[in-house]
Backbone as ProteinMPNN parsed JSONL, in Angstrom:
{"seq_chain_A": "MDGLDLVVRELQVRDGRQVTCRQLAAQLGLEERRVRVLLGEARRLGHAAAMGSSPSGATLYVAAHTPPHPRTPRPRISPRPGSRA", "coords_chain_A": {"N_chain_A": [[-15.189, 16.277, 2.536], [-14.81, 12.917, 1.881], [-15.059, 9.692, 3.592], [-13.021, 7.914, 2.736], [-11.01, 9.604, 1.705], [-10.388, 10.923, 4.066], [-9.323, 8.855, 5.689], [-7.068, 8.08, 4.144], [-5.623, 10.488, 4.093], [-5.065, 10.779, 6.825], [-3.397, 8.564, 7.236], [-1.241, 9.354, 5.639], [-0.246, 11.662, 6.925], [0.994, 10.595, 9.069], [3.608, 10.066, 8.56], [4.774, 7.588, 7.71], [4.57, 6.028, 9.978], [3.203, 3.184, 11.555], [-0.194, 2.054, 12.034], [-3.024, 0.713, 13.768], [-6.286, -0.516, 12.831], [-8.164, -0.044, 14.845], [-6.913, 2.021, 16.341], [-6.853, 4.034, 14.411], [-9.59, 4.398, 13.933], [-10.377, 5.403, 16.43], [-8.955, 7.814, 16.457], [-10.127, 9.189, 14.327], [-12.748, 9.249, 15.035], [-14.666, 7.501, 14.06], [-16.675, 4.553, 13.39], [-15.182, 1.403, 14.045], [-15.686, -0.695, 12.294], [-16.462, 0.664, 9.96], [-14.101, 2.032, 9.35], [-12.441, -0.139, 8.839], [-13.54, -1.108, 6.443], [-13.026, 1.12, 4.813], [-10.218, 1.138, 4.886], [-9.718, -1.239, 3.53], [-10.656, -0.541, 1.001], [-8.867, 1.552, 0.439], [-6.488, 0.096, 0.329], [-7.037, -1.516, -1.898], [-7.062, 0.408, -3.897], [-4.459, 1.179, -3.857], [-3.507, 3.088, -2.062], [-2.914, 2.531, 0.554], [-1.116, 0.228, 2.647], [-0.746, -3.02, 4.073], [1.243, -3.77, 6.803], [2.266, -6.021, 8.27], [1.696, -7.272, 11.617], [0.491, -6.285, 14.872], [1.669, -6.978, 18.27], [-0.637, -7.977, 19.485], [-1.956, -9.112, 17.413], [-3.379, -7.545, 15.65], [-3.805, -6.065, 12.439], [-1.36, -3.979, 10.962], [-1.31, -0.822, 9.429], [-0.139, 1.369, 6.828], [0.553, 4.357, 4.957], [0.778, 3.984, 1.458], [2.203, 5.544, -0.374], [4.032, 7.481, 0.929], [5.448, 10.603, 1.18], [8.921, 11.483, 1.697], [9.938, 12.563, 4.947], [10.344, 16.055, 5.617], [12.673, 16.624, 7.061], [14.3, 14.524, 6.582], [17.426, 13.554, 5.567], [18.686, 13.755, 2.282], [20.244, 11.231, 0.332], [23.642, 11.584, -0.579], [25.023, 11.67, -3.775], [27.91, 10.581, -4.964], [30.364, 11.273, -7.437], [31.556, 8.802, -9.759], [34.799, 7.32, -9.549], [37.129, 8.709, -11.768], [35.245, 9.815, -13.469], [33.867, 12.721, -15.144], [32.609, 14.783, -13.338]], "CA_chain_A": [[-14.223, 15.212, 2.362], [-15.446, 11.639, 2.205], [-14.338, 8.858, 4.546], [-11.806, 7.35, 2.15], [-10.008, 10.673, 1.698], [-10.023, 11.174, 5.459], [-8.452, 7.761, 6.13], [-5.809, 8.162, 3.402], [-4.902, 11.675, 4.573], [-4.57, 10.484, 8.176], [-2.244, 7.671, 7.091], [-0.13, 10.097, 5.051], [0.351, 12.604, 7.876], [1.706, 9.827, 10.099], [5.001, 9.973, 8.119], [5.25, 6.215, 7.643], [4.349, 5.275, 11.218], [2.131, 2.207, 11.394], [-1.359, 2.253, 12.89], [-4.043, -0.334, 13.65], [-7.619, -0.046, 12.474], [-8.794, 0.463, 16.071], [-6.303, 3.316, 16.653], [-7.294, 4.981, 13.396], [-11.007, 4.674, 14.191], [-10.451, 6.275, 17.607], [-8.457, 9.133, 16.066], [-11.054, 9.838, 13.401], [-14.095, 9.287, 15.605], [-15.545, 6.688, 13.22], [-16.821, 3.164, 13.826], [-14.073, 0.556, 13.605], [-16.149, -1.465, 11.131], [-16.432, 1.576, 8.811], [-12.693, 2.284, 9.035], [-11.921, -1.377, 8.245], [-13.995, -1.106, 5.044], [-12.29, 2.183, 4.12], [-8.835, 0.681, 4.723], [-9.743, -2.226, 2.451], [-10.786, 0.211, -0.257], [-7.601, 2.262, 0.238], [-5.511, -0.913, -0.106], [-7.394, -1.926, -3.262], [-6.695, 1.502, -4.79], [-3.021, 1.404, -3.777], [-3.179, 4.214, -1.185], [-2.496, 2.019, 1.86], [-0.529, -1.109, 2.615], [-0.683, -3.729, 5.347], [2.662, -3.926, 7.113], [2.46, -6.982, 9.348], [0.688, -7.207, 12.669], [0.931, -5.874, 16.201], [1.782, -8.131, 19.171], [-1.961, -8.525, 19.793], [-2.484, -9.749, 16.216], [-4.084, -6.586, 14.796], [-3.066, -5.687, 11.239], [-0.814, -2.627, 10.967], [-1.447, -0.174, 8.131], [0.697, 2.53, 6.574], [0.292, 4.922, 3.631], [1.616, 3.33, 0.453], [3.045, 6.528, -1.057], [4.313, 8.554, 1.871], [6.645, 11.342, 0.797], [9.881, 11.512, 2.795], [9.788, 13.663, 5.894], [11.214, 17.155, 5.172], [13.95, 16.621, 7.773], [15.071, 13.343, 6.196], [18.488, 13.967, 4.646], [18.752, 13.028, 1.014], [21.576, 10.633, 0.168], [24.516, 12.271, -1.532], [25.529, 10.807, -4.841], [29.252, 11.034, -5.313], [30.73, 10.821, -8.784], [32.425, 7.624, -9.839], [36.205, 7.672, -9.813], [37.473, 8.804, -13.179], [34.225, 10.495, -14.268], [34.029, 14.177, -15.186], [31.423, 15.364, -12.717]], "C_chain_A": [[-14.894, 13.897, 2.76], [-14.535, 10.8, 3.106], [-13.035, 8.302, 4.01], [-10.689, 8.389, 2.138], [-9.495, 10.954, 3.106], [-9.044, 10.115, 5.972], [-7.091, 7.852, 5.443], [-4.981, 9.346, 3.895], [-4.301, 11.418, 5.957], [-3.371, 9.536, 8.127], [-1.026, 8.434, 6.573], [0.53, 11.036, 6.05], [1.104, 11.889, 8.991], [3.169, 9.589, 9.716], [5.557, 8.555, 8.169], [5.103, 5.416, 8.922], [3.127, 4.39, 11.046], [1.023, 2.445, 12.409], [-2.316, 1.078, 12.704], [-5.371, 0.303, 13.275], [-8.3, 0.581, 13.691], [-8.237, 1.842, 16.448], [-6.787, 4.388, 15.685], [-8.753, 5.364, 13.603], [-11.163, 5.617, 15.38], [-9.999, 7.691, 17.265], [-9.471, 9.892, 15.228], [-12.467, 9.953, 13.952], [-15.114, 8.541, 14.758], [-15.655, 5.286, 13.81], [-15.677, 2.334, 13.25], [-14.449, -0.238, 12.356], [-16.073, -0.611, 9.865], [-14.984, 1.83, 8.371], [-12.07, 1.049, 8.385], [-12.305, -1.464, 6.761], [-13.211, -0.069, 4.239], [-10.824, 1.806, 3.912], [-8.736, -0.372, 3.622], [-9.831, -1.565, 1.09], [-9.481, 0.949, -0.577], [-6.507, 1.298, -0.223], [-5.776, -1.325, -1.548], [-6.953, -0.873, -4.276], [-5.2, 1.833, -4.745], [-2.604, 2.558, -2.893], [-2.656, 3.77, 0.169], [-1.931, 0.621, 1.686], [-0.572, -1.709, 4.013], [0.782, -4.062, 5.6], [2.895, -4.888, 8.269], [1.372, -6.859, 10.394], [1.326, -6.814, 13.994], [1.08, -7.115, 17.081], [0.434, -8.77, 19.517], [-2.613, -9.188, 18.585], [-3.251, -8.826, 15.294], [-3.204, -6.21, 13.608], [-2.611, -4.243, 11.357], [-0.872, -2.065, 9.553], [-0.528, 1.036, 8.049], [0.324, 3.058, 5.192], [1.262, 4.306, 2.633], [2.593, 4.301, -0.197], [3.289, 7.709, -0.134], [5.558, 9.29, 1.413], [7.63, 11.369, 1.967], [9.656, 12.723, 3.687], [10.746, 14.779, 5.493], [12.579, 17.166, 5.864], [14.798, 15.404, 7.439], [16.161, 13.773, 5.223], [18.466, 13.113, 3.384], [20.156, 12.433, 0.869], [22.38, 11.404, -0.87], [25.028, 11.263, -2.544], [26.891, 11.353, -5.237], [29.608, 10.497, -6.695], [31.636, 9.597, -8.716], [33.86, 8.079, -10.077], [36.474, 7.675, -11.315], [36.419, 9.48, -14.033], [34.449, 11.998, -14.203], [32.8, 14.855, -14.604], [31.623, 16.759, -12.302]], "O_chain_A": [[-15.471, 13.785, 3.841], [-13.384, 11.162, 3.349], [-12.047, 8.222, 4.74], [-9.556, 8.093, 2.516], [-8.305, 11.195, 3.304], [-8.049, 10.447, 6.616], [-6.061, 7.714, 6.103], [-3.772, 9.22, 4.092], [-3.161, 11.797, 6.223], [-2.428, 9.695, 8.902], [0.096, 8.189, 7.018], [1.75, 11.194, 6.026], [1.79, 12.538, 9.781], [3.903, 8.964, 10.482], [6.683, 8.343, 8.618], [5.471, 4.242, 8.958], [2.13, 4.806, 10.455], [1.261, 2.966, 13.498], [-2.409, 0.514, 11.614], [-5.548, 1.516, 13.39], [-8.941, 1.625, 13.574], [-8.996, 2.732, 16.831], [-7.092, 5.51, 16.088], [-9.112, 6.533, 13.463], [-11.989, 6.529, 15.344], [-10.594, 8.661, 17.733], [-9.652, 11.097, 15.4], [-13.294, 10.677, 13.396], [-16.291, 8.903, 14.736], [-14.83, 4.882, 14.629], [-15.259, 2.539, 12.111], [-13.621, -0.428, 11.465], [-15.665, -1.101, 8.811], [-14.679, 1.842, 7.179], [-11.253, 1.18, 7.474], [-11.486, -1.849, 5.927], [-12.783, -0.342, 3.118], [-10.248, 2.122, 2.87], [-7.766, -0.386, 2.864], [-9.162, -1.977, 0.142], [-9.043, 0.969, -1.727], [-5.69, 1.65, -1.073], [-4.839, -1.467, -2.334], [-6.524, -1.209, -5.38], [-4.729, 2.674, -5.51], [-1.45, 2.982, -2.956], [-2.016, 4.556, 0.867], [-2.226, -0.074, 0.714], [-0.452, -0.998, 5.01], [1.474, -4.572, 4.719], [3.67, -4.573, 9.172], [0.265, -6.402, 10.106], [2.526, -6.986, 14.207], [0.659, -8.2, 16.68], [0.368, -9.964, 19.809], [-3.695, -9.764, 18.702], [-3.735, -9.268, 14.252], [-1.991, -6.056, 13.756], [-3.37, -3.379, 11.796], [-0.524, -2.751, 8.592], [-0.184, 1.646, 9.062], [-0.163, 2.305, 4.349], [2.442, 4.128, 2.939], [3.709, 3.909, -0.538], [2.806, 8.812, -0.388], [6.617, 8.68, 1.268], [7.209, 11.285, 3.12], [9.233, 13.781, 3.221], [11.863, 14.49, 5.065], [13.547, 17.674, 5.297], [15.905, 15.265, 7.958], [15.854, 14.305, 4.156], [18.253, 11.902, 3.436], [21.142, 13.067, 1.244], [21.856, 11.818, -1.903], [25.413, 10.146, -2.196], [27.0, 12.453, -5.779], [29.199, 9.398, -7.069], [32.373, 9.393, -7.752], [34.101, 9.096, -10.726], [36.089, 6.751, -12.031], [36.657, 9.708, -15.219], [35.14, 12.492, -13.311], [32.023, 15.452, -15.35], [30.708, 17.38, -11.763]]}, "name": "protein", "num_of_chains": 1, "seq": "MDGLDLVVRELQVRDGRQVTCRQLAAQLGLEERRVRVLLGEARRLGHAAAMGSSPSGATLYVAAHTPPHPRTPRPRISPRPGSRA"}
């Protein structure tokens, strides 16, 4: 598995929780500079998104296409009044 796949997979398993580049580098055991480049590539390809910044000013990242958590209830769609549902 190459570095880009590793970064994208790690973002996806976080279930939409935001992470800084430094936190991600520490988790993956990679240099922060390398992770920053990989996050830029992931953003360019649409796999990651920047979601603001932390109180210290670090950019927060999240997976762009995170599937809903299995325990997330799906909204119920009720039929419109007068329809034959």
